[in-house]
C-alpha positions as CSV (number, residue, x, y, z in Angstrom):
1,M,-18.8,2.6,-0.3
2,S,-18.8,5.7,-2.5
3,D,-16.2,7.3,-0.4
4,L,-13.8,4.6,-1.5
5,H,-11.3,4.6,-4.4
6,V,-9.4,1.4,-5.2
7,A,-7.2,0.8,-8.2
8,V,-4.5,-1.1,-9.9
9,V,-2.4,1.2,-12.0
10,E,-0.3,-0.5,-14.9
11,R,2.8,1.3,-14.8
12,R,3.4,1.5,-18.6
13,V,0.0,3.2,-18.8
14,A,0.2,5.6,-16.1
15,A,2.0,6.4,-12.6
16,L,0.3,6.6,-9.3
17,D,-0.9,10.0,-8.2
18,A,-0.6,11.0,-4.7
19,A,-2.2,14.4,-5.2
20,A,-5.0,12.8,-6.8
21,A,-5.4,10.5,-3.5
22,L,-5.2,13.6,-1.4
23,D,-7.9,15.5,-3.5
24,F,-10.2,12.4,-3.3
25,V,-10.0,12.1,0.5
26,S,-10.5,15.9,1.1
27,D,-13.8,17.1,2.2
28,P,-15.2,20.3,4.0
29,R,-16.1,18.2,7.1
30,F,-12.6,16.8,7.4
31,G,-9.9,18.2,9.5
32,G,-7.7,15.2,9.3
33,I,-6.0,13.8,6.2
34,A,-3.2,11.0,6.5
35,S,-1.5,9.4,3.6
36,F,1.1,6.8,3.0
37,V,3.3,6.6,-0.3
38,G,5.5,3.6,-0.8
39,R,8.6,4.3,-3.1
40,V,11.0,1.9,-4.8
41,R,14.2,2.3,-2.7
42,D,17.6,1.5,-4.3
43,H,18.3,-1.3,-1.7
44,N,16.9,-4.1,0.3
45,V,18.5,-6.6,2.7
46,G,22.0,-5.5,2.0
47,R,21.7,-5.7,-1.9
48,V,21.7,-2.8,-4.2
49,V,18.4,-2.6,-6.1
50,T,18.0,-1.4,-9.7
51,G,14.1,-1.7,-10.0
52,I,11.2,-3.7,-9.0
53,G,8.4,-5.6,-10.9
54,Y,5.0,-6.0,-9.2
55,D,2.4,-8.8,-10.4
56,L,-0.9,-9.1,-8.8
57,F,-4.1,-11.0,-9.5
58,E,-6.2,-7.7,-10.3
59,P,-9.9,-9.0,-9.5
60,L,-8.8,-10.5,-6.3
61,A,-6.7,-7.5,-5.3
62,L,-9.5,-4.9,-6.0
63,R,-11.9,-7.3,-4.1
64,L,-9.7,-7.1,-1.0
65,F,-8.8,-3.5,-1.4
66,R,-12.6,-2.9,-1.0
67,A,-13.0,-5.3,1.9
68,I,-10.1,-3.4,3.5
69,G,-12.1,-0.1,3.1
70,E,-15.0,-1.6,4.8
71,R,-12.9,-3.0,7.6
72,A,-11.1,0.5,8.0
73,R,-14.6,2.1,8.3
74,G,-15.3,-0.4,11.1
75,E,-12.3,0.5,12.7
76,V,-12.5,4.2,12.9
77,G,-16.3,4.8,12.0
78,A,-17.9,7.1,9.6
79,P,-17.5,9.4,7.8
80,L,-14.3,8.2,6.1
81,R,-12.9,8.7,2.7
82,L,-10.1,6.2,1.5
83,W,-8.1,5.7,-1.4
84,I,-5.9,2.5,-1.9
85,A,-3.9,2.1,-5.3
86,H,-1.1,-0.1,-6.0
87,A,1.1,-0.1,-9.0
88,R,1.5,-3.2,-11.3
89,G,4.6,-3.8,-13.7
90,D,8.2,-2.5,-13.8
91,L,9.1,0.4,-11.6
92,A,12.2,2.2,-11.4
93,I,13.9,3.5,-8.3
94,G,12.0,6.5,-7.0
95,D,8.7,5.3,-8.5
96,L,5.5,5.2,-6.4
97,A,4.4,1.6,-5.8
98,V,1.5,2.2,-3.2
99,V,-0.7,4.9,-2.2
100,V,-3.1,5.1,0.6
101,A,-4.8,8.2,1.8
102,A,-7.5,8.7,4.4
103,G,-9.7,11.6,5.3
104,T,-11.8,11.9,8.6
105,P,-13.1,14.5,10.7
106,H,-10.2,14.3,13.2
107,R,-6.3,13.3,12.8
108,D,-6.6,10.3,15.0
109,E,-9.1,8.5,12.8
110,A,-7.1,9.5,9.6
111,F,-4.0,8.2,10.9
112,R,-5.5,5.0,12.2
113,A,-7.5,4.3,8.9
114,C,-4.5,4.9,6.9
115,R,-2.3,2.6,9.0
116,F,-4.8,0.1,9.0
117,A,-5.2,0.1,5.3
118,I,-1.6,0.0,4.2
119,E,-0.8,-2.8,6.8
120,A,-3.8,-4.8,5.6
121,V,-2.7,-4.3,2.0
122,K,1.1,-5.3,2.7
123,H,-0.1,-8.5,4.8
124,E,-3.3,-9.8,2.9
125,A,-3.0,-8.5,-0.8
126,P,-2.1,-10.9,-3.7
127,I,0.8,-8.9,-4.9
128,W,4.3,-10.3,-5.7
129,K,7.4,-8.4,-6.1
130,Q,10.5,-9.3,-8.0
131,E,13.5,-7.1,-7.2
132,H,16.2,-6.6,-9.6
133,Y,19.8,-5.9,-8.4
134,V,22.9,-4.3,-9.7
135,D,24.7,-7.5,-10.2
136,G,22.1,-8.8,-12.9
137,D,20.4,-11.0,-10.6
138,S,16.7,-10.9,-9.7
139,A,14.6,-12.5,-6.8
140,W,11.1,-12.6,-5.8
141,S,10.4,-11.1,-2.6
142,E,9.0,-13.2,0.3
143,G,6.8,-10.2,1.5
144,C,4.4,-10.0,4.2
145,S,1.5,-11.8,2.7
146,L,3.7,-15.0,3.0
147,C,4.8,-14.5,6.6
148,E,4.1,-17.2,8.9
149,E,4.1,-14.9,12.1
150,P,1.0,-14.7,14.1
151,R,-0.9,-11.3,12.9
152,E,-0.6,-9.9,16.5
153,A,3.1,-10.4,16.5
154,E,3.3,-8.7,13.0
155,R,1.8,-5.5,14.2
156,H,4.2,-5.1,16.9
157,E,7.6,-6.4,15.4
158,H,6.8,-5.4,11.9
159,A,10.3,-3.5,11.6
160,S,12.4,-6.5,12.4
161,H,11.3,-8.5,9.4
162,A,14.4,-9.7,7.3
163,H,12.7,-9.3,3.9
164,G,12.9,-5.6,4.1
165,H,9.4,-4.4,3.3
């Protein structure tokens, strides 16, 4: 799918670029562009966070990102331009961790494609997050890909997850 950009960005080399994502999904045919930008926040599950480290298996993650793009096209139809990029490495508070953007002729398809892609990345990608806390402790986050809830329940009860993603 030439209208799909997938990437893993090593944080010590570069930062994720939300503007580049919007440029990529822009097209004169498209009136709808939607994006999701995930940033590192300063707290999670009642603990003060000082930073996060992301690790992932890049070949599998990229293959999965491409498959998510194909599935998103199946969900919303063509034409669709989609950008999926995730950071790897140590991130500070406020750094971008993930950027997803979708461009389609109409807003409904753009919103649906963007939501579909970010949820699939969060729930399926082989990405591990280690949070670092103000007290010097650190812990690997459970994350969605390790959830044992049924997929349908995850879609409807996502906000209630205790692991704070």
